[in-house]
PDB file with SEQRES, HELIX, SHEET and CRYST1 records, atoms N, CA, C and O in Angstrom:
SEQRES   1 A   52  UNK UNK UNK UNK UNK UNK UNK UNK UNK UNK UNK UNK UNK          
SEQRES   2 A   52  UNK UNK UNK UNK UNK UNK UNK UNK UNK UNK UNK UNK UNK          
SEQRES   3 A   52  UNK UNK UNK UNK UNK UNK UNK UNK UNK UNK UNK UNK UNK          
SEQRES   4 A   52  UNK UNK UNK UNK UNK UNK UNK UNK UNK UNK UNK UNK UNK          
HELIX    1 AA1 UNK A    2  UNK A    9  1                                   8    
HELIX    2 AA2 UNK A   21  UNK A   23  5                                   3    
HELIX    3 AA3 UNK A   37  UNK A   46  1                                  10    
SHEET    1 AA1 2 UNK A  14  UNK A  16  0                                        
SHEET    2 AA1 2 UNK A  31  UNK A  33  1                                        
CRYST1    1.000    1.000    1.000  90.00  90.00  90.00 P 1           1          
ATOM      1  N   UNK A   1     -88.938 -18.121 -20.243  1.00  0.00           N  
ATOM      2  CA  UNK A   1     -87.677 -18.842 -20.395  1.00  0.00           C  
ATOM      3  C   UNK A   1     -86.690 -18.451 -19.390  1.00  0.00           C  
ATOM      4  O   UNK A   1     -85.898 -19.296 -18.972  1.00  0.00           O  
ATOM      5  N   UNK A   2     -86.662 -17.144 -18.926  1.00  0.00           N  
ATOM      6  CA  UNK A   2     -85.646 -16.742 -18.083  1.00  0.00           C  
ATOM      7  C   UNK A   2     -85.845 -17.556 -16.683  1.00  0.00           C  
ATOM      8  O   UNK A   2     -84.879 -17.951 -16.032  1.00  0.00           O  
ATOM      9  N   UNK A   3     -87.114 -17.752 -16.314  1.00  0.00           N  
ATOM     10  CA  UNK A   3     -87.403 -18.563 -15.057  1.00  0.00           C  
ATOM     11  C   UNK A   3     -86.890 -19.901 -15.075  1.00  0.00           C  
ATOM     12  O   UNK A   3     -86.356 -20.420 -14.095  1.00  0.00           O  
ATOM     13  N   UNK A   4     -87.062 -20.518 -16.291  1.00  0.00           N  
ATOM     14  CA  UNK A   4     -86.642 -21.990 -16.558  1.00  0.00           C  
ATOM     15  C   UNK A   4     -85.087 -22.059 -16.450  1.00  0.00           C  
ATOM     16  O   UNK A   4     -84.547 -22.965 -15.815  1.00  0.00           O  
ATOM     17  N   UNK A   5     -84.404 -21.117 -17.060  1.00  0.00           N  
ATOM     18  CA  UNK A   5     -82.906 -20.891 -16.979  1.00  0.00           C  
ATOM     19  C   UNK A   5     -82.497 -20.908 -15.565  1.00  0.00           C  
ATOM     20  O   UNK A   5     -81.740 -21.765 -15.108  1.00  0.00           O  
ATOM     21  N   UNK A   6     -83.025 -19.917 -14.857  1.00  0.00           N  
ATOM     22  CA  UNK A   6     -82.720 -19.585 -13.579  1.00  0.00           C  
ATOM     23  C   UNK A   6     -82.859 -20.756 -12.560  1.00  0.00           C  
ATOM     24  O   UNK A   6     -81.990 -21.029 -11.731  1.00  0.00           O  
ATOM     25  N   UNK A   7     -84.019 -21.407 -12.703  1.00  0.00           N  
ATOM     26  CA  UNK A   7     -84.378 -22.643 -11.870  1.00  0.00           C  
ATOM     27  C   UNK A   7     -83.520 -23.772 -12.151  1.00  0.00           C  
ATOM     28  O   UNK A   7     -83.139 -24.514 -11.246  1.00  0.00           O  
ATOM     29  N   UNK A   8     -83.202 -23.935 -13.339  1.00  0.00           N  
ATOM     30  CA  UNK A   8     -82.323 -25.028 -13.757  1.00  0.00           C  
ATOM     31  C   UNK A   8     -80.887 -25.020 -13.354  1.00  0.00           C  
ATOM     32  O   UNK A   8     -80.298 -26.046 -13.015  1.00  0.00           O  
ATOM     33  N   UNK A   9     -80.345 -23.854 -13.399  1.00  0.00           N  
ATOM     34  CA  UNK A   9     -78.902 -23.603 -13.207  1.00  0.00           C  
ATOM     35  C   UNK A   9     -78.506 -22.869 -11.813  1.00  0.00           C  
ATOM     36  O   UNK A   9     -77.372 -22.846 -11.334  1.00  0.00           O  
ATOM     37  N   UNK A  10     -79.604 -22.308 -11.290  1.00  0.00           N  
ATOM     38  CA  UNK A  10     -79.419 -21.606 -10.016  1.00  0.00           C  
ATOM     39  C   UNK A  10     -78.188 -20.665  -9.924  1.00  0.00           C  
ATOM     40  O   UNK A  10     -77.351 -20.732  -9.025  1.00  0.00           O  
ATOM     41  N   UNK A  11     -78.170 -19.808 -10.923  1.00  0.00           N  
ATOM     42  CA  UNK A  11     -77.013 -18.766 -10.849  1.00  0.00           C  
ATOM     43  C   UNK A  11     -77.320 -17.624  -9.919  1.00  0.00           C  
ATOM     44  O   UNK A  11     -78.467 -17.437  -9.512  1.00  0.00           O  
ATOM     45  N   UNK A  12     -76.300 -16.856  -9.576  1.00  0.00           N  
ATOM     46  CA  UNK A  12     -76.564 -15.690  -8.724  1.00  0.00           C  
ATOM     47  C   UNK A  12     -77.588 -14.744  -9.304  1.00  0.00           C  
ATOM     48  O   UNK A  12     -78.535 -14.304  -8.653  1.00  0.00           O  
ATOM     49  N   UNK A  13     -77.326 -14.441 -10.650  1.00  0.00           N  
ATOM     50  CA  UNK A  13     -78.225 -13.688 -11.371  1.00  0.00           C  
ATOM     51  C   UNK A  13     -78.118 -14.026 -12.920  1.00  0.00           C  
ATOM     52  O   UNK A  13     -77.144 -14.658 -13.329  1.00  0.00           O  
ATOM     53  N   UNK A  14     -79.099 -13.612 -13.762  1.00  0.00           N  
ATOM     54  CA  UNK A  14     -79.104 -13.886 -15.168  1.00  0.00           C  
ATOM     55  C   UNK A  14     -78.845 -12.594 -15.936  1.00  0.00           C  
ATOM     56  O   UNK A  14     -79.614 -11.643 -15.789  1.00  0.00           O  
ATOM     57  N   UNK A  15     -77.793 -12.524 -16.749  1.00  0.00           N  
ATOM     58  CA  UNK A  15     -77.642 -11.307 -17.538  1.00  0.00           C  
ATOM     59  C   UNK A  15     -78.369 -11.492 -18.865  1.00  0.00           C  
ATOM     60  O   UNK A  15     -78.186 -12.441 -19.627  1.00  0.00           O  
ATOM     61  N   UNK A  16     -79.154 -10.551 -19.044  1.00  0.00           N  
ATOM     62  CA  UNK A  16     -79.857 -10.449 -20.397  1.00  0.00           C  
ATOM     63  C   UNK A  16     -79.383  -9.480 -21.278  1.00  0.00           C  
ATOM     64  O   UNK A  16     -79.149  -8.355 -20.836  1.00  0.00           O  
ATOM     65  N   UNK A  17     -79.182  -9.768 -22.602  1.00  0.00           N  
ATOM     66  CA  UNK A  17     -78.643  -8.710 -23.469  1.00  0.00           C  
ATOM     67  C   UNK A  17     -79.153  -8.995 -24.902  1.00  0.00           C  
ATOM     68  O   UNK A  17     -79.871  -9.961 -25.159  1.00  0.00           O  
ATOM     69  N   UNK A  18     -78.749  -8.117 -25.791  1.00  0.00           N  
ATOM     70  CA  UNK A  18     -79.202  -8.240 -27.175  1.00  0.00           C  
ATOM     71  C   UNK A  18     -80.373  -7.302 -27.358  1.00  0.00           C  
ATOM     72  O   UNK A  18     -80.917  -6.711 -26.425  1.00  0.00           O  
ATOM     73  N   UNK A  19     -80.725  -7.208 -28.644  1.00  0.00           N  
ATOM     74  CA  UNK A  19     -81.836  -6.281 -28.964  1.00  0.00           C  
ATOM     75  C   UNK A  19     -83.284  -6.598 -28.466  1.00  0.00           C  
ATOM     76  O   UNK A  19     -84.135  -5.717 -28.350  1.00  0.00           O  
ATOM     77  N   UNK A  20     -83.473  -7.719 -28.223  1.00  0.00           N  
ATOM     78  CA  UNK A  20     -84.763  -8.090 -27.826  1.00  0.00           C  
ATOM     79  C   UNK A  20     -84.942  -8.015 -26.212  1.00  0.00           C  
ATOM     80  O   UNK A  20     -86.067  -8.075 -25.715  1.00  0.00           O  
ATOM     81  N   UNK A  21     -83.890  -7.894 -25.504  1.00  0.00           N  
ATOM     82  CA  UNK A  21     -84.026  -7.902 -24.060  1.00  0.00           C  
ATOM     83  C   UNK A  21     -84.729  -6.625 -23.618  1.00  0.00           C  
ATOM     84  O   UNK A  21     -85.329  -6.640 -22.543  1.00  0.00           O  
ATOM     85  N   UNK A  22     -84.703  -5.581 -24.321  1.00  0.00           N  
ATOM     86  CA  UNK A  22     -85.419  -4.313 -24.039  1.00  0.00           C  
ATOM     87  C   UNK A  22     -86.920  -4.564 -24.345  1.00  0.00           C  
ATOM     88  O   UNK A  22     -87.729  -3.734 -23.930  1.00  0.00           O  
ATOM     89  N   UNK A  23     -87.302  -5.513 -24.956  1.00  0.00           N  
ATOM     90  CA  UNK A  23     -88.715  -5.701 -25.231  1.00  0.00           C  
ATOM     91  C   UNK A  23     -89.381  -6.461 -24.208  1.00  0.00           C  
ATOM     92  O   UNK A  23     -90.596  -6.620 -24.317  1.00  0.00           O  
ATOM     93  N   UNK A  24     -88.767  -6.951 -23.235  1.00  0.00           N  
ATOM     94  CA  UNK A  24     -89.233  -7.657 -22.037  1.00  0.00           C  
ATOM     95  C   UNK A  24     -90.232  -6.700 -21.332  1.00  0.00           C  
ATOM     96  O   UNK A  24     -89.941  -5.508 -21.241  1.00  0.00           O  
ATOM     97  N   UNK A  25     -91.253  -7.118 -20.892  1.00  0.00           N  
ATOM     98  CA  UNK A  25     -92.293  -6.212 -20.164  1.00  0.00           C  
ATOM     99  C   UNK A  25     -91.873  -6.218 -18.759  1.00  0.00           C  
ATOM    100  O   UNK A  25     -91.865  -5.151 -18.145  1.00  0.00           O  
ATOM    101  N   UNK A  26     -91.498  -7.386 -18.146  1.00  0.00           N  
ATOM    102  CA  UNK A  26     -91.161  -7.561 -16.701  1.00  0.00           C  
ATOM    103  C   UNK A  26     -89.886  -8.163 -16.808  1.00  0.00           C  
ATOM    104  O   UNK A  26     -89.629  -8.995 -17.678  1.00  0.00           O  
ATOM    105  N   UNK A  27     -88.923  -7.702 -15.794  1.00  0.00           N  
ATOM    106  CA  UNK A  27     -87.615  -8.182 -15.498  1.00  0.00           C  
ATOM    107  C   UNK A  27     -87.766  -8.884 -14.202  1.00  0.00           C  
ATOM    108  O   UNK A  27     -88.182  -8.273 -13.218  1.00  0.00           O  
ATOM    109  N   UNK A  28     -87.441 -10.168 -14.152  1.00  0.00           N  
ATOM    110  CA  UNK A  28     -87.363 -10.766 -12.659  1.00  0.00           C  
ATOM    111  C   UNK A  28     -86.219 -10.120 -11.771  1.00  0.00           C  
ATOM    112  O   UNK A  28     -85.189  -9.636 -12.241  1.00  0.00           O  
ATOM    113  N   UNK A  29     -86.517 -10.175 -10.510  1.00  0.00           N  
ATOM    114  CA  UNK A  29     -85.558  -9.531  -9.611  1.00  0.00           C  
ATOM    115  C   UNK A  29     -84.127 -10.026  -9.784  1.00  0.00           C  
ATOM    116  O   UNK A  29     -83.164  -9.268  -9.668  1.00  0.00           O  
ATOM    117  N   UNK A  30     -84.020 -11.314 -10.062  1.00  0.00           N  
ATOM    118  CA  UNK A  30     -82.603 -11.954 -10.193  1.00  0.00           C  
ATOM    119  C   UNK A  30     -82.080 -11.752 -11.646  1.00  0.00           C  
ATOM    120  O   UNK A  30     -81.104 -12.408 -12.011  1.00  0.00           O  
ATOM    121  N   UNK A  31     -82.706 -10.842 -12.521  1.00  0.00           N  
ATOM    122  CA  UNK A  31     -82.114 -10.632 -13.868  1.00  0.00           C  
ATOM    123  C   UNK A  31     -81.788  -9.227 -13.995  1.00  0.00           C  
ATOM    124  O   UNK A  31     -82.420  -8.347 -13.411  1.00  0.00           O  
ATOM    125  N   UNK A  32     -80.642  -8.983 -14.882  1.00  0.00           N  
ATOM    126  CA  UNK A  32     -80.324  -7.696 -15.294  1.00  0.00           C  
ATOM    127  C   UNK A  32     -80.192  -7.489 -16.752  1.00  0.00           C  
ATOM    128  O   UNK A  32     -79.831  -8.453 -17.428  1.00  0.00           O  
ATOM    129  N   UNK A  33     -80.424  -6.418 -17.294  1.00  0.00           N  
ATOM    130  CA  UNK A  33     -80.158  -6.149 -18.701  1.00  0.00           C  
ATOM    131  C   UNK A  33     -78.795  -5.531 -18.859  1.00  0.00           C  
ATOM    132  O   UNK A  33     -78.526  -4.511 -18.223  1.00  0.00           O  
ATOM    133  N   UNK A  34     -77.934  -6.076 -19.654  1.00  0.00           N  
ATOM    134  CA  UNK A  34     -76.553  -5.689 -19.823  1.00  0.00           C  
ATOM    135  C   UNK A  34     -76.183  -5.329 -21.179  1.00  0.00           C  
ATOM    136  O   UNK A  34     -76.882  -5.757 -22.098  1.00  0.00           O  
ATOM    137  N   UNK A  35     -75.180  -4.602 -21.423  1.00  0.00           N  
ATOM    138  CA  UNK A  35     -74.922  -4.321 -22.873  1.00  0.00           C  
ATOM    139  C   UNK A  35     -74.164  -5.553 -23.579  1.00  0.00           C  
ATOM    140  O   UNK A  35     -73.459  -6.319 -22.922  1.00  0.00           O  
ATOM    141  N   UNK A  36     -74.349  -5.680 -24.887  1.00  0.00           N  
ATOM    142  CA  UNK A  36     -73.834  -6.872 -25.440  1.00  0.00           C  
ATOM    143  C   UNK A  36     -72.338  -7.156 -25.247  1.00  0.00           C  
ATOM    144  O   UNK A  36     -71.920  -8.300 -25.423  1.00  0.00           O  
ATOM    145  N   UNK A  37     -71.568  -6.221 -24.915  1.00  0.00           N  
ATOM    146  CA  UNK A  37     -70.139  -6.278 -24.841  1.00  0.00           C  
ATOM    147  C   UNK A  37     -69.900  -7.087 -23.509  1.00  0.00           C  
ATOM    148  O   UNK A  37     -68.803  -7.609 -23.309  1.00  0.00           O  
ATOM    149  N   UNK A  38     -70.862  -7.185 -22.660  1.00  0.00           N  
ATOM    150  CA  UNK A  38     -70.669  -8.007 -21.468  1.00  0.00           C  
ATOM    151  C   UNK A  38     -70.591  -9.443 -21.820  1.00  0.00           C  
ATOM    152  O   UNK A  38     -69.991 -10.221 -21.078  1.00  0.00           O  
ATOM    153  N   UNK A  39     -71.168  -9.840 -22.918  1.00  0.00           N  
ATOM    154  CA  UNK A  39     -71.173 -11.269 -23.369  1.00  0.00           C  
ATOM    155  C   UNK A  39     -69.756 -11.752 -23.659  1.00  0.00           C  
ATOM    156  O   UNK A  39     -69.416 -12.902 -23.382  1.00  0.00           O  
ATOM    157  N   UNK A  40     -68.922 -10.855 -24.226  1.00  0.00           N  
ATOM    158  CA  UNK A  40     -67.519 -11.279 -24.426  1.00  0.00           C  
ATOM    159  C   UNK A  40     -66.699 -11.370 -23.173  1.00  0.00           C  
ATOM    160  O   UNK A  40     -65.787 -12.191 -23.071  1.00  0.00           O  
ATOM    161  N   UNK A  41     -67.039 -10.479 -22.161  1.00  0.00           N  
ATOM    162  CA  UNK A  41     -66.285 -10.562 -20.923  1.00  0.00           C  
ATOM    163  C   UNK A  41     -66.712 -11.910 -20.210  1.00  0.00           C  
ATOM    164  O   UNK A  41     -65.915 -12.679 -19.671  1.00  0.00           O  
ATOM    165  N   UNK A  42     -67.958 -12.072 -20.277  1.00  0.00           N  
ATOM    166  CA  UNK A  42     -68.480 -13.428 -19.572  1.00  0.00           C  
ATOM    167  C   UNK A  42     -67.981 -14.577 -20.237  1.00  0.00           C  
ATOM    168  O   UNK A  42     -67.629 -15.528 -19.538  1.00  0.00           O  
ATOM    169  N   UNK A  43     -67.886 -14.652 -21.550  1.00  0.00           N  
ATOM    170  CA  UNK A  43     -67.359 -15.696 -22.346  1.00  0.00           C  
ATOM    171  C   UNK A  43     -65.885 -16.120 -22.087  1.00  0.00           C  
ATOM    172  O   UNK A  43     -65.464 -17.274 -22.010  1.00  0.00           O  
ATOM    173  N   UNK A  44     -65.118 -14.851 -21.957  1.00  0.00           N  
ATOM    174  CA  UNK A  44     -63.707 -15.154 -21.657  1.00  0.00           C  
ATOM    175  C   UNK A  44     -63.568 -15.556 -20.225  1.00  0.00           C  
ATOM    176  O   UNK A  44     -62.651 -16.327 -19.945  1.00  0.00           O  
ATOM    177  N   UNK A  45     -64.353 -15.136 -19.301  1.00  0.00           N  
ATOM    178  CA  UNK A  45     -64.221 -15.563 -17.931  1.00  0.00           C  
ATOM    179  C   UNK A  45     -64.502 -17.107 -17.792  1.00  0.00           C  
ATOM    180  O   UNK A  45     -63.834 -17.866 -17.091  1.00  0.00           O  
ATOM    181  N   UNK A  46     -65.570 -17.454 -18.549  1.00  0.00           N  
ATOM    182  CA  UNK A  46     -66.048 -18.803 -18.557  1.00  0.00           C  
ATOM    183  C   UNK A  46     -65.029 -19.816 -18.950  1.00  0.00           C  
ATOM    184  O   UNK A  46     -64.971 -20.917 -18.403  1.00  0.00           O  
ATOM    185  N   UNK A  47     -64.167 -19.410 -19.973  1.00  0.00           N  
ATOM    186  CA  UNK A  47     -63.226 -20.315 -20.582  1.00  0.00           C  
ATOM    187  C   UNK A  47     -61.766 -20.003 -20.185  1.00  0.00           C  
ATOM    188  O   UNK A  47     -60.796 -20.493 -20.763  1.00  0.00           O  
ATOM    189  N   UNK A  48     -61.695 -19.117 -19.117  1.00  0.00           N  
ATOM    190  CA  UNK A  48     -60.473 -18.869 -18.570  1.00  0.00           C  
ATOM    191  C   UNK A  48     -59.742 -20.110 -17.962  1.00  0.00           C  
ATOM    192  O   UNK A  48     -60.356 -21.001 -17.374  1.00  0.00           O  
ATOM    193  N   UNK A  49     -58.449 -20.108 -18.136  1.00  0.00           N  
ATOM    194  CA  UNK A  49     -57.596 -21.323 -17.545  1.00  0.00           C  
ATOM    195  C   UNK A  49     -57.318 -20.883 -16.206  1.00  0.00           C  
ATOM    196  O   UNK A  49     -56.638 -19.867 -16.059  1.00  0.00           O  
ATOM    197  N   UNK A  50     -57.772 -21.540 -15.165  1.00  0.00           N  
ATOM    198  CA  UNK A  50     -57.577 -21.294 -13.821  1.00  0.00           C  
ATOM    199  C   UNK A  50     -56.614 -22.388 -13.242  1.00  0.00           C  
ATOM    200  O   UNK A  50     -56.927 -23.579 -13.239  1.00  0.00           O  
ATOM    201  N   UNK A  51     -55.477 -21.939 -12.776  1.00  0.00           N  
ATOM    202  CA  UNK A  51     -54.543 -22.895 -12.179  1.00  0.00           C  
ATOM    203  C   UNK A  51     -54.959 -23.032 -10.734  1.00  0.00           C  
ATOM    204  O   UNK A  51     -54.851 -22.082  -9.959  1.00  0.00           O  
ATOM    205  N   UNK A  52     -55.438 -24.220 -10.361  1.00  0.00           N  
ATOM    206  CA  UNK A  52     -55.755 -24.382  -8.877  1.00  0.00           C  
ATOM    207  C   UNK A  52     -54.752 -25.245  -8.270  1.00  0.00           C  
ATOM    208  O   UNK A  52     -54.814 -25.513  -7.070  1.00  0.00           O  
TER     209      UNK A  52                                                      
END                                                                             
């Protein structure tokens, strides 16, 4: 699933979190396991109002 997400959206990297992330046997080179608190920071950044 990580490969599908990465190929579809072409992000710089994929942040994996949650209790099941540590169960992955292999982590692709473009993925990182991050603490759950990172989801809040990423969510706030995603919806941040940017005045361009």
